[in-house]
N, C-alpha and C positions, 0 to 999 in steps of 0.2 A: 403226550410224551413218556404212555404207560408206566406213569409212577403209581398210580391209582388201582387198587385191586378191586374198586368196585365199579369197574366199566369192561363188560365181557363181550368179546366179539366172537363170535360163532361164523364161520363158512358153512352154510348150508347145500352148499353144492358138493362137498364131501362127507359132512355128517348128516348126514338125510335119512336115517333110518330111524325106526320107531325107539331103537335104545338109547340111542343119542336124544331124545326127546326127553324120553324117563329120565336120564341123568340128568339133563338139565332141570327136568320137576323137581327132583332131591335138591338142587341146590337154591333154589329161589329162596327156598323157606328160613336161609338165614340171613338177616340182617346185615346193611351194609356196615363196612369198617369205619369208614371217617366221612362218609357221605351222608346227605340226605335221601340219597336213592339208590337201589340198586342198577344199573341199567347193563341189557343184555341189547346188543346189534346183531341182529340175523340177519348178515347178508346172504343175498340171492334167494330169498326166502321161498320164490317160485320152485326150486329145486327139491323141495322135500315131498317125499312119498305120502300117497294118501292116508296111512296108517300115521305116519307123523304129525299130518297136520291134525287129526283128530285128537293125537296125545296133546299136541298145543294146546287144542281147543279148551281142555279141563280146565288149565292152567289160566287160560284167559278171560274164563266166564266167572272165576274165582279168584283173582291176582290178589295178593299178598298188598298192601298198601304202601311197602317201601319199595315196589318193582314196578321198573318200568321197560318195556320191550320196544326197541325199535326194528320194524321188519323193512328189510333195503330189498328192494325189487325193479328191474326192467320191465318185468313182464305181470303187470299186476292182474289182467285177465286169467293167467294160470290161479290165482289162489282162488280158494274155495270161498263164497258168498258170507257163511257161517264166521270166517275169519275179519274177512273184510268188515262185516255189519260192527265188528267190535273195535275198529281202529278207526283213528284220525287221518285221515289222508293228506299228504302234500305232497303234489307235484311238482318235478324242480324242473325248470326250464334249461334249453341250452344258452350258455354265456354268448353274447355279441362277439362279434369278431373285433371291434373295438376294446371292448373288456379285457380280452385275451392278451391282444397286443401289448396295452398298457402293461396288464401284469406281468407278461415275461420281458418286455424291457426293464423293469423295476428291477426283476432278478438278473437278469446278465449285466446290470449295471454294478448291482451288490457283489456278483460274481466276478467282476472287470472283463467280463467278455463282448469283443466288438462285435456287431453284427446289424446287418443294415436293417433299416425300417419294412424295406418291402420282404426281406427274408422273414421277418417276423410275421407278416402279414399272409404270407405264402403258409408258414405253420399253422397258424389261426386258422386258416382256409381248412386246410386236410386236417385239423383236430375236430371239426364238424360240433364245434360249440362244448367240447369235452374238454375241461382245465386238466384234467389228468393226461388223457391224449397229447394234449399239446404239448405239456410238460415232458412226455415221454421223447415225442419228436425233436423237441428242442433240446433234448437230453443226448440224444443220438448224434446228431448234428455236432454239435460242443463237440463229443469224442473224436468224429472223423476229421473234424479242421484242424488245422496248423494257424492260419491265421484270422482274418477278419472274414465273420461268415458274410457272403453274398446271396444274392435269392439263387443264381447262376447255381450255387454250389448245394443249396436245400433244393433246388429242382434237380438235379442229379443224384443226391442221395435217396430223394422222394421215389424217383423214376417219373417222374412228372415231365411234362412237354413246355417247351417254353410258349409263353403266349403268344407272342410272335408267328412261332411255329403253329400253331393251332390257329392263329388267325389264316393264314397260308392254305392250308387245309379247307377253312370252312370257305373260304373265297372259292376254291377248285369247287367243292361242292355246290356252292349257291349258283356257282356261274356255269355248271357243268360240263366242267374241262376234265373230261373223263383220262386222258393222258398224263395231265400233270398230277393228277388225284392217283392215279397207280404207281406213276413214280414216287409221291412221297409215302406211299404205304411201304413200296420197295425199300426205301431208305430206312424208315423205322425200323422195319425188320432186321435190314442188315446191321444194322447200329446194338441191334440185340433189346430193342425197346419192350416194353411191358405193352403187346398189342390192344388188352382189357386197358388199362389203364389210360390209353391214347383214345379210345373212344369214351370212357369216364370224362376226359376233359374235354371232346367233341361234343358230347351231352351238355356238358357244364356251361360249354360257347353257346348254344342256341338256346337253355333254359335263360341265360342272360339275355339275349336278343329278345324273347319271348316277354321276358320282366321291361325290357325298355320299350317293348311295344305296348304294354298295359301301363306301365308307372311314370314312364321316361328315364330309369334309374335301374340299378340292382344291386343286390349285397356282395354278389358274386365278383364285381370288378374292382375290388381295392387292390389287386395288384398290378391293374393294368396302368398304363402311362397316360396324359392327358389325350394325346392324339390316338390312341388306341379306343379309348373310350369313345372320341367322337366319332372313330371308323364306325363303332358297333353302334352308334344311333343312328348313323347315316344307312348300315345295314338294315337296321329293324323298320325306317321307313321304306326301303326299298323291297322288303321280301313281307309277302301277306300271310296272316295269321294260320289260315289253314295248312300251308307250304311249313311253317317252322314244326305246326303239328304233325303234320306226316313225317317230316324228318326226324322227329323226336320218337313217335312210334317204333318206326323202323330201325332206329339204334338201342331201344329199349328191347326188340326182338333180341336184336345183336349181341346184346349184351348179356341174356340168355343164353344162346347157341354158343357162345366163346366158352364159358365157364365148361360146356360138357364136350366141348369140338378137341379131337384129336390135331387138326389141321388148322388153326387159328388165323393165318394167313389166308387161307383161301376163302374161309367164310366170312374173313373182313371183307375182303375186294369183292363176292359176292352180294354181301349186302349194300355196301358203296354204288355199284352196277345198279340196285333198286332203288336208289336217293336219286342218283345224277340222271338213270336212263330210263323214266316213268314207264315207257316203250316195253319194258320187259317185264314190269308187274300190273297183274291186271285186276288190283285191286282198286276198290272205288275212288281212294285218296289221288294214286297215280292216273286214273283215266279222268279225272277233275283236272290234275295239274297239264294233261297232255292239252285238253281243250283249253285250257287259261293259256299255253303256250301259242296255239292257233289264234286263240284273241289279240294277244299282244301282237303278232305279226301283221293282222288287219288292221289292229288301232294304229301301229307305226307307217302303214301306209306302205310296206311291201309287199301286198298282194291285194290286188283290186278284183271283186268279183261283180260283172254286169251281168243281169238277167234282161229279155227280151222276149215279151208274150206279144202272142197275137191274137185275133177274134176267133181265127180256124182252130187253135189248138196251142201246143208247144210241142216243142223239138230240140234234141240234143244235135249240136254240131260238134265237128271236130274240136279239139282245146286246141288254143292259138298262144302263142308265147311272143306278145310284143313288146317292143322298146317303148318305155315312158318317156315323154319328150326329155332330153337332156340326162336322164335317169335309167334308161332300159339296158337290157342286156344286149349281147353281143350273138349269143348263140341260142340254140333251143335247148330245152331241158336236157342235161345229159344223162341222167340216170333211169332214164325210160330206155329198155331196148326193143327194137321193133324187130321181129323176126319175119324171112320172108316165109309164104306159101309156096309149096313145091306140088307138084303134079309125080305121077308115075316115070315119065320120061326123065324127070330130073334127078329121080332115085335111080334110075338105071345108070345115069352118069355118074352118081356118084360111087356107085357099086364098081363100074368100070375103071372109073379113076381113082379106085382106094391106093393102088401103088402109088400115083403121083402125089396124095398125099405123104405117104412115109419118105418118098424121094426129099419133099420139101422138108420136112422135119430131118429128116438126114443133114441137108444143107444147114440147118439150125443149129445140129448139134445137140438136139433132143432124144436121144437115142433110147433111154429108158422108156418115154412115153410110145417112140417109134416102137419097140419091140413088142409093148402090152396092146397097142393098135393092130399090132400083123396079127394077132392071135383071135382078131374078130371072127365069128363064125356065120353073121349074118347080119343084115341091116330090116328093120321095119321101122313102118312112117305110120301114127296114128296122130289124130287131133293138133296136127302142127309140130309133132316132135318124131324127132330120130331117133330112135331105139338101135343101138350096139349092142350084138348080143356076141356072149364070150360063153364058154365052156363052164361047166360051175367049179372046175380047179381054182379058176382065175379071180376069185371075190377079193384076194387081196390088191388084185390089180384094179379094179374098179373103185377101191379106197382112193389108190394114188390119183386115179382120172379126175375123181369127182370132186378133188380139191380145186378151190377156186383160180389159183393161177395157172393151173396145169388144165384147166375146161376152158378159161379165157384164151389161151395161147391155143388149142385146137379150134377152137370157133373161129377165132382171127386167122388162122391158116386154110381152114376152110373156106372161109369169105376170098382169101387170095388165091385157091387152088381151083375153086366153083364158081366164085361170084355170086354164093349163096349164105347168108344167114339163116342158121337154123338153130331152134333147140335141139339140146343133146342131152340123150339120158343111156345109162350104161347098165345093161343089166345082165342076167345069168338063163342060161337054157330054162333050167327049172320053173323063172320066172316068167317066162311065156305063156304059161297056162292063165295065169292070174290079167293077164292082158287082152282082150278079144279083139284082133286085127282084121277080123273079115267082118262086113258089115251085111246084114241080110237087107233084102229087101222092104221089111215092115220097122226097121230100124232106120232105113234111110226117108221111109213116111214120116214116121216120126219125129226125125229131126229135119224134114223138110216143113213141117207141122210148126215145131218150135222156132225153126229161123223165121219165118213169117209171123208167127207171134211176139219174137223179138223186134221184128223191123217194127212191127205198129205199137210197141211197147216206144219204140226210140222216137217214133215220130210226136208220141203224145210227151214228151218233156221239154225243159226249160232250154233253150238256146244260150250255154253260158260260153263267156268268154272270159278269159284270165290274164291278166297282166303281173306278170313278177319284175321286182327292181331285181 
């Protein structure tokens, strides 16, 4: 209570010069007033300058018998070895959550503060083992509350997310539910939530899942209900350890990026896509995840691979999609698009009938697209691709025509008008020189040899039949 003059506290963060230590050396020679020892507490001692440490060392080497120095620091690695060798070292551990909760409960009872036990647990968790930090958070919560403090009040004051909300986001991540996950991020952003705190909470969740995986318990679950603890245990059994490590690794990178990013929302969305869609990430862990997904599909019986070998060799047949007895699909795979191979005569038909294509687009009220296609200057065909050529000033039109929706419409209209399904590309006149549309006789011979070589190779592969549920 500062009633004795024999205990002196010095803040080394603001009194770190050689002159400050020299002044200290002048006062240590005086004996204590009414105590056995004179005690000097040097807080944040690692902040002292090198010169100040050297000045202090002289006193530590020949200390008066009535003086005790207490050097307090959170970074002992910054203290010179010459100082450390002359000290007794005491390392303080973090206080457990249970002890913090009991202490704050006692304080609240004495101060007549009404608070839920769950709220105290959340405060203790955010205090991270520090009594001072926990009491500071408790004091802030009491100051802003008018009635009984609940866990929801504390979460709102701290800016943290509700555990049930974190469970929802984590389920979307584990289930690779991209639309739902993006919607949840949008909701957090629109409500003005701190996205860095959100990621911290998600990291804490997956760390708890990892601890459950190892020890079947976790020290971070004190704020969870019994049902949520059971669900976390179930999640830990379903998710493999390499996947948990992959997610935590990406989230750790995300935290570092958020600190320096000017667009936290976009960075968060990009990294979440890396987590839930391993196909967009080429790291080793993501490739392993993709292989694991394929293995699960095969193990679940959703795809069967049957290979047939013969004495004459092996060959590759067309992929067949069949119905399994009672569980098959009704139609072939829909996402494989097969294009027609056309000849010069059909190219002429398309060129001469281009107006018919434009008329059909007029009926469909696709006037902007019709206007763009009316400006084409030529048509070229190579490698089963039809190139629609425009003047160089129409680069903006090409960007519009390349959009997936517009490209799909043009292809479907060409099928309707010409009965031809063909792969389309839109290029400028300046790009024609980059594409060789004329084949020389040597190229023809080379391609013929390549074709024959490919045919020989294909005859040597396995006859594969795939059945998809």
